[in-house]
C-alpha positions in Angstrom: 15.0 -47.1 37.1 14.5 -44.3 35.5 13.0 -45.9 32.6 10.8 -47.5 34.8 10.0 -44.9 36.9 9.2 -43.0 33.7 7.0 -46.0 32.1 4.6 -46.0 35.7 4.1 -42.6 35.2 3.2 -42.9 31.4 1.6 -45.7 32.4 -0.6 -44.0 35.4 -1.9 -40.7 32.8 -3.3 -43.3 29.9 -5.0 -45.4 32.6 -6.5 -42.5 33.6 -7.8 -41.6 29.7 -8.6 -45.4 29.4 -10.2 -46.3 32.4 -12.2 -42.8 32.7 -13.5 -42.5 29.0 -16.0 -45.7 28.7 -18.2 -44.1 26.1 -17.1 -40.5 24.8 -14.7 -39.2 26.0 -14.4 -35.8 27.6 -12.1 -33.7 26.0 -12.5 -30.3 25.2 -14.8 -30.0 22.2 -18.0 -29.4 24.4 -17.0 -26.0 24.2 -17.3 -26.1 20.2 -21.2 -24.8 20.9 -21.6 -28.8 21.7 -23.1 -29.1 25.1 -25.0 -31.6 24.1 -21.6 -34.1 23.8 -21.7 -34.3 27.5 -24.5 -33.2 29.0 -28.4 -35.4 27.6 -30.3 -32.4 29.4 -29.2 -30.2 26.4 -30.4 -32.0 23.7 -33.9 -29.7 22.4 -32.5 -26.6 24.5 -31.7 -24.3 22.6 -33.8 -22.4 19.5 -31.9 -24.4 16.7 -32.2 -28.1 16.2 -28.0 -28.6 15.8 -25.7 -30.9 13.7 -22.5 -31.6 14.8 -19.6 -33.2 13.2 -16.0 -33.9 15.1 -12.5 -35.8 14.1 -9.8 -36.4 16.9 -6.8 -37.3 16.1 -3.9 -37.3 18.7 0.3 -37.7 18.2 0.5 -37.3 14.1 3.3 -38.9 13.7 3.1 -42.3 15.9 1.3 -45.1 14.3 -1.9 -46.1 16.3 -2.3 -43.1 17.8 -5.8 -42.1 19.7 -8.0 -40.9 17.4 -11.9 -40.2 17.9 -14.9 -39.1 15.6 -18.5 -38.5 17.0 -21.5 -37.2 14.5 -24.2 -35.9 17.0 -28.1 -34.6 16.2 -30.6 -32.7 18.8 -33.4 -30.4 18.9 -36.8 -29.6 20.1 -39.7 -32.5 19.8 -42.7 -29.7 20.8 -43.2 -27.4 23.1 -41.5 -28.9 26.3 -39.4 -31.7 25.0 -35.8 -32.7 23.3 -34.8 -35.3 21.5 -31.2 -36.5 20.7 -28.9 -38.7 19.1 -25.2 -38.9 19.3 -23.2 -41.6 17.0 -19.2 -42.1 18.2 -16.0 -44.0 16.7 -13.1 -44.0 18.8 -10.1 -45.9 18.2 -6.9 -46.0 20.6 -4.0 -48.8 19.5 -5.2 -52.1 19.7 -8.5 -51.3 21.5 -11.4 -49.7 19.9 -15.1 -48.6 20.8 -18.1 -47.7 18.9 -21.6 -47.1 19.7 -24.8 -45.1 20.0 -26.7 -42.6 21.8 -30.6 -41.7 22.0 -31.1 -38.5 24.3 -34.5 -37.5 25.6 -35.2 -34.2 27.8 -38.3 -32.4 29.2 -37.6 -28.7 30.0 -39.8 -26.2 32.1 -39.9 -23.4 31.3 -40.9 -20.5 34.0 -39.8 -16.9 31.9 -42.4 -14.6 31.8 -42.5 -14.5 28.4 -41.4 -15.9 25.0 -37.6 -13.9 25.2 -36.9 -14.4 28.9 -34.8 -16.9 29.8 -35.2 -19.4 32.7 -35.0 -23.0 32.0 -34.8 -26.3 33.8 -34.2 -28.8 31.9 -33.8 -33.2 32.4 -32.3 -35.2 30.3 -31.6 -39.2 29.6 -29.3 -40.7 27.2 -28.9 -44.8 26.6 -26.7 -46.1 24.5 -25.2 -48.9 23.8 -21.4 -49.5 22.8 -19.6 -52.2 21.1 -15.8 -52.7 22.6 -13.2 -54.5 20.3 -9.8 -56.1 21.6 -7.8 -56.6 18.3 -5.1 -59.2 19.2 -4.0 -60.2 15.4 -0.8 -58.2 16.1 0.2 -59.2 19.9 2.3 -62.0 18.9 3.8 -60.9 15.4 7.4 -61.1 17.1 7.0 -65.2 17.9 7.2 -65.0 21.4 4.8 -67.3 23.0 1.5 -66.0 25.7 -0.8 -68.5 27.3 -3.3 -65.7 27.9 -3.0 -64.2 24.6 -4.6 -65.4 21.3 -2.9 -63.6 18.7 -5.9 -64.9 15.9 -8.9 -63.2 16.7 -10.5 -59.6 17.2 -12.8 -59.8 20.9 -16.0 -57.9 20.8 -18.4 -57.8 23.3 -20.9 -54.6 23.3 -22.8 -53.3 26.6 -26.1 -51.1 27.6 -25.3 -47.8 29.8 -27.1 -44.7 30.7 -25.9 -41.2 31.7 -28.5 -38.8 33.3 -28.4 -35.3 34.1 -30.2 -32.2 34.5 -29.4 -28.1 33.3 -30.8 -24.9 34.6 -30.1 -21.6 32.1 -30.9 -18.7 33.7 -30.4 -15.1 31.1 -26.6 -15.3 31.0 -26.0 -18.0 33.5 -26.0 -21.8 33.1 -24.8 -25.0 35.1 -24.9 -29.0 34.7 -24.6 -31.9 36.0 -24.2 -35.0 34.7 -23.9 -38.9 35.9 -22.4 -40.7 32.8 -22.2 -44.2 32.6 -24.5 -44.7 35.8 -25.7 -48.7 35.9 -22.7 -50.7 36.5 -21.9 -53.0 34.0 -18.7 -54.4 32.6 -17.0 -55.4 29.2 -16.1 -59.3 29.5 -13.0 -58.5 27.3 -11.5 -57.1 30.9 -13.6 -59.3 32.8 -10.4 -59.9 35.5 -9.4 -56.2 35.6 -11.9 -54.0 34.9 -14.6 -52.9 37.7 -18.6 -52.9 37.3 -18.3 -49.7 38.6 -17.9 -46.5 35.4 -19.8 -43.7 37.3 -18.7 -40.2 36.2 -20.0 -37.1 37.6 -19.6 -34.1 35.7 -20.4 -30.9 36.9 -20.0 -27.5 35.1 -21.3 -23.4 34.7 -20.5 -20.4 32.7 -21.7 -16.7 32.8 -21.3 -14.5 29.5 -21.1 -11.0 30.0 -20.2 -7.9 28.2 -21.4 -5.7 25.0 -23.2 -7.3 21.7 -21.6 -4.8 19.9 -17.8 -4.8 21.4 -17.3 -8.3 22.8 -19.1 -10.7 25.3 -17.1 -12.8 27.6 -17.5 -16.1 28.9 -16.0 -17.9 32.1 -16.9 -21.6 32.5 -15.5 -24.5 34.8 -15.9 -28.3 34.3 -15.3 -30.7 37.2 -14.9 -34.2 36.9 -14.7 -37.3 39.1 -14.5 -40.8 38.4 -16.7 -43.2 41.2 -13.6 -45.6 41.6 -11.0 -44.4 40.8 -11.8 -41.6 43.0 -9.5 -39.4 40.0 -10.4 -35.6 39.9 -9.8 -33.2 37.2 -11.2 -29.4 36.4 -10.7 -27.4 33.1 -11.4 -23.2 33.5 -12.5 -22.0 30.6 -12.5 -18.5 29.2 -14.3 -17.5 25.6 -14.8 -13.9 23.9 -17.4 -13.4 21.1 -17.2 -10.6 18.3 -20.2 -10.1 16.5 -19.2 -9.5 12.7 -20.7 -8.1 9.2 -20.6 -11.8 8.1 -21.6 -13.4 11.5 -19.5 -14.2 15.1 -15.7 -14.5 15.0 -15.2 -16.6 18.8 -12.0 -18.0 20.2 -11.2 -19.3 24.1 -8.7 -20.8 26.0 -8.9 -23.8 28.3 -6.6 -25.5 31.0 -7.2 -28.7 32.6 -5.5 -30.1 35.4 -6.1 -33.5 37.5 -6.0 -33.4 41.3 -3.9 -36.8 41.3 -0.5 -37.4 41.0 2.7 -40.1 39.7 5.6 -40.1 41.2 8.6 -41.0 39.2 12.5 -40.9 40.0 14.1 -37.3 39.0 18.2 -38.2 39.1 18.5 -39.2 43.0 15.4 -37.5 43.8 11.7 -38.1 43.4 9.5 -36.2 41.5 5.4 -35.7 41.1 3.6 -34.4 38.1 0.0 -34.2 37.2 -2.1 -34.1 34.2 -2.6 -30.6 32.4 -2.7 -29.7 29.3 -3.5 -26.3 27.4 -6.2 -25.9 24.7 -6.3 -23.0 22.6 -9.7 -22.8 20.6 -11.2 -20.8 17.7 -14.1 -20.7 15.5 -16.6 -19.0 13.4 -20.4 -18.7 12.8 -21.8 -17.4 9.2 -25.4 -17.8 9.1 -26.1 -21.1 10.2 -23.4 -22.9 9.3 -19.9 -23.2 12.1 -16.2 -24.4 12.2 -14.4 -24.8 15.5 -10.8 -26.1 15.4 -8.6 -26.6 19.2 -5.7 -27.5 19.5 -4.5 -29.5 22.9 -1.1 -29.5 23.7 0.3 -31.4 27.3 3.2 -30.4 29.8 5.2 -31.7 32.2 8.6 -33.4 32.0 7.5 -37.1 31.2 5.4 -37.2 28.2 4.2 -39.4 25.3 5.1 -37.3 22.6 5.6 -33.7 22.0 2.6 -33.5 19.7 -0.1 -32.3 20.8 -4.5 -33.1 19.5 -6.1 -31.6 16.7 -9.4 -31.6 16.5 -12.0 -29.8 14.1 -15.6 -29.3 14.3 -18.1 -28.3 11.2 -21.8 -27.7 12.3 -25.1 -26.8 11.3 -28.3 -25.3 12.8 -31.6 -26.2 11.7 -35.2 -25.1 12.3 -34.6 -21.9 13.9 -38.5 -21.4 14.5 -38.3 -19.6 17.6 -37.7 -15.9 18.8 -34.5 -15.5 20.2 -34.4 -15.1 23.9 -33.1 -11.5 25.4 -30.0 -12.8 26.9 -25.8 -13.3 26.6 -26.5 -16.6 26.1 -25.0 -18.5 22.7 -25.0 -21.6 23.8 -29.5 -21.3 23.8 -29.5 -18.6 21.2 
């Protein structure tokens, strides 16, 4: 019985991830100077065009463990617009998905001059995603299941759209995004999956401190999955230190779900919520950047004691405009 309850609890957390992560999953990589990855309105919002490559791997000692790679580029188009592209590959056991997203953003400046930051942005991303279910290893034990064809790899492609807005004012910023705004469905899971894959993201942050010493950046990210009503929040704190060779920065992120699952703990029933800590460290040298994040799930019941590792590599290009007079790392 205890094993059954542990399995149900684990299934709850796996379901939270698999359902809510249609398209590009929302991990903590946005903290690696990569807000465009989750907010299309940030395409071309910064002074430089940005290239970001991320690679994420979970549970190194488990076969077919989740892993994801993304490659993104975004930059300014003219004086008031921005554009970007994201290519990604996400694999989790027998299921995988590949996709490409194209983004366009429009930026409205309310600044008095070219060095005051007061920018309202609107953005949209249109993406084509291919889901794949590999059934070739389902029946290796010789068991027969009439709904499983152990000789095929099922594939299905679908289209979806993300829309959002951002506001950057001096040292303050806020973002709102609706991911998977169009109701759609992958035919692979027709009987079990809803058409509604919408997720709402709200994030905000503020940068303060002394540029000659240390800058501090507290921020939050709230997520809501419309169909299942799942909610979670990220509470983040980053610090920046300017050095002779560039900028050294680091931080800590804490994610916690508002929803919990029950499991049998001895003779009593306990509750557990999904929660994990993510320390992050990065460095900027000239126009290059490198970041490493490590996420560790906490709680009595978890699939594996190992953590989630992620590396981000980046380069800034075409930095033509003068920097704004503000503490705004994501823009400057």
